[in-house]
N, C-alpha and C positions, 0 to 999 in steps of 0.2 A: 237322225244321226248323220255325221259326215263320213266320207270314205276313210279319213284318218282315224276317226273314232272306231269305226268298224274294224280296222286293222288292229287297233289296240285291244278291242274286245276279243278278237280271235287269238291274239298272241298271249294275253295275260288276264283276260276277263274271267269272272267267276260264274260258273253255270250250275244248275241244280243237279247235274249228273256228272259222273267221272267222264272227262272229255279230254284225254291226252292227245288224241289224233283228230284235230279240228281241220275241216276242209271248208274253204270259202268258195261259193259259187255266186257269180254276179250276173244279173239280167239287166235289162234296160229300166226296170221299175223296182227291183228288190235285190237284197242280199240274202243268201241262204247259207247258214252255217251248219254243217253236218258234224255231229259229235258221236259219241259211242252208241248211245241208245236213242237219242232224240235229234230232231232237226228243228232249227230255229229260223223263221223267215221274218225279215225286217224290211219294211217298205221304205223306199228311197224318198227323200223330201222333194218330189218332182211334181210339176204341174203341166200336163199336156192337154190338148183339146179334148181328149177322151177320158182323162182321170185327173183327180186332184188329191195328192198326198202332201200338200204343202205345209200342213200344220200337224203338231203332235196329236191334237184332238181328232183331226180327220183320219190320221193313220190309226189311232186307237179304234175309231168307229169301223174302219174297213177291216181291221184285224178281227173284230167281233163278227162282222158280216161274213168274213171268209170262213170262220169256224162254223157258223150257222148253215151256210149254203153247202159247204163241202161235206158236212155230216149226212147229207141226203144220200151220198154214194160211198162215203169212206168214213163212217161214224167212228170206228176204232182208231183211225189214224190221226184225226184232228182233235187234240186234247184240250188246249186252253190258250188264253192270252195272258202273257206275263209282262209286267213292267220291267224296264231296264233302268236301274238306278246308277247314279254316279256318286261315289262315296270315297273320300280320301284318294282322289285321282285314280280310282279303280272303277271299272264298269261291272255291275252285278246284275245278272238275269234273275228276276224273282226277288224274294226278300222284301224287307220293309224300310231299310235304312237309306238315307241319302235322298238326293233329288231325282225325281223321275224325268228322264230325258227322252224316252221313247218306249215303244212296246214291241213285242214279238209274238208271232203265232208259234206255239210249240206243237210239233207233230211227232208221231212215232216213226223211227227210222226203219225203212224197208230196204230190202236187198236191191241195190241199183242194177244188178245184173238181170233182174226180172222186169225192168222197164221195157215197154214194148219196142221202143226205138232201138235199144241195144239188141234185143232179140231179132229184130228185123235185119239189122246189119250182119248178124251171124246166121241168117236164114233159119231161125229156130221158131218162127211163128207158124203154128200149124192151122189146118182147117178147123180143127176142134176149138182152138183158141178163138178164131174168128166167129164161129157159130155161137159160142158161149157169150162173147162180147156183144154180138148182135142182139141176143136175147136179153142181156142185161140192160143195154141202152134202150131197147124197145120197151121193156118193163118200166124203166125210169120215166120215159116219155109218157107212158100211159097214166102214171100216177102223179106226175108233177102238175103244177097249177096251169090251167088253161088261160091264155091271154086273149081277151076279146077286143081290147083297145090298143091299137098300135099304128104308128105312121109307117106303113109298109113301103111307102115311096122313099123313105129316108135312105134306103140302101143305095140310091143313086148318089147321094151326097157322100155316104161312107166309101163307096167305090172310088169316087172322084177325088177323095182326100189324098189319094196317092200322089196327086199333082203337087201337093205341098212339099213333097220330098223329091220332086222330079229333077230340079236343078242339081241337087247333090248326087242323085243316082246317075244322071247323064254325065256329069263331070267325072264320076268315078268309073263308069262302065262303058261310056262311049255315046256318040251322037245318035246312033240307031235307036236308042231307047227313048229318045224324045218323041219320035213319031209313034213308036209302039205304045207308049203310055197315053198319048193324045188319042190315038185310034181306039184303044181299049176303053177309055172313058166315054167316047162317043158311041161305041157299040153298046156299052152298058146302059147308057141313057136311053138309047133307042129300044133295047130289049125290055127294059122296065116299063116304058111308056106303052109298048105294044101288049104287055102282059099284065097290066094293072088290074084288069077284071079277074084274072086268075088269082092274083095275090089277094084281092079282096075276098074272093070266094073261099080261099084257104083260111083266111082269118075268121070268116063267119063259121066255117066248118070245124073250128077248134084245133087246127093244126099248128097254131102258134102256141108255144108252151114256155114255161120258165125252165130253160134247159141248162146245160153245163156251160156252153158258150165258147169253150176252148178245147174241144175234143180232138186231140191228135195223139200220136203214138207216144210222145214224150210225157204225156199226162195220163198214162195208163200203165198200171202194173199187171202182169200176168203171173199169178202166184201158185197154181195156174189159173185159179178163178180170177176173172177180170176185176180190177179195182181202179176205176177212173178217179182222179184227184185234181186239185188245183183249178177249180172252175173260176169263172170271172165273177168277182165280187165288187169291182170298182165302178161298174157301169151296167145298170139293169138293162138298158137298151141292147147291149151286146149279147146279153144272155137270154132275153125274152124274144125268141125268134121262131121261125118256121122250123119244125123238126127236121125237114129235109136240108135246110141250111146247116143245121148241126151235124148231121151225118155226112154231108158233103165235105166237111173239113177233114174228117177221118179218112174218107175215101180219097180225097185229093192227096193226103199225106201218104197213103199207101201207093198211089200212082207215082208220087215223087220218089219213092223207094224202088220203083220198077215192079211193084207187085199189083198190077192191074187185076190179076186173078183173084187175089184176096179182097180187093175192093169190090169186085163183082159179086163175090161170095157173100160179103157182108151185106150188101144191098138186098140180095136175094133172101137171106135169112131174116134181116130186119123187117122187110116188107111182109114176111109171113106172120110175124107177131104184131106188127103195127103197119097196116097197109096205107102208107103215106104217099106212095108213087103208084098211081092207078092208070094214068093216061100218058100218051106221047107228050102232051104239053107238060105234064108233071115231070117227066124224065128230062125234057129240055131245060126245065127250070132247075133241076138237080145239076145239070152240066153247068148252067150259069152260076149256080151257087159255088161249084168247085172253082170256077174262075175267080169269083169274089174272094174265096178263101185263099187262093194263091196270091191274089192282090194283097190281102192282109199280111201274109207271111213275108212278102216282098217288103212291105212297109216296115214291119217289125225288125227285119234284118237290116234295113236302112238305118233305123234308129240305133240298133246295136253297133253298126259300123261307125256312126257318128260319135258314140260314147265309148268306143273300144279303148281299153287301157294300153294296148300295144299293137304293133303292125300285124302280127300273126292273127289276132282276134279280128282286126279290122278286115283283113283279106278274106278270112273265112266267112264273115258276115256278108261281105259284098258278093262273094261267090254264091252264097245261099240266095241273096236278093236276086241275082241274075237268073238263077235256076227257076225261081218262082215267077219272075216276070215272063219268062218264056213259056212256062206252063200255063199261066193266065192267058196268054195270047193263043196258045193251042186250043184251050177250051172254048174261047170265044169264036174261033173259026167254026166250031161245031154247032153253035146256036144260031148262026146266020146273022 
């Protein structure tokens, strides 16, 4: 669907439930429509280096994949995939009449006030929350599929992909970020080359798993039982990773909120249930992965800034990109 069609769907489309108060949320790869009881997620017709939603068929496939993968952690939330029909100039979610123009993932609507990022902003995330979350994620990692074949050196390419957006970021944020990005990529390359035997050993030891892939506070509800959602469905490589890479994302996010105490507590409890960080080298790798995750967030916010609908959203995204670039740089200083 196009943005114009989405706006029409929100304003006067027909949904399966009573939906008088519809709220549209836009990300760089999807539109999310919140209704009274359900939430509908529609993938944008975009094609990036890391995902391809360019056809209706591909979007349908990844909608189905999203349901399948997210039910591992949020079974009751992810309900089904519904077609979107166009009939007599109206857009209809579900039903059978008219031409199918796209598809949507239907989810149960949860209380947004219970999202972890909102609770962090209000200083309402407790030690008990973190301990329960650590146990939940460790349990998930224990039972999910072990990955024994993986190009673990590809993270060098993934890290350096930030250079694709360097010109835009430097133009928007200032010339100092040119050297910062160049130096970060150089340090990343050096670190991975020096630690490739460690990465190979972790792969052999079964520490690469089919994980969530996008584990940060905005993708977790605390109800108070933790409920992670919105895992990566569009790129298996981003999801099939070292478990320490996964938890580094959440811990980096907690650091970004200024809650290094909760980050340390999470690692301590996670490691009790799933000992994935045993040596000083493992811990240094964890810090590197936090740098990589800050790199990813900087890139995502750069993409958001490029596609922002207004100046306010653009400014906010650029501010976030700048924050994560600085955090990336701080972590890299710690790994040598």
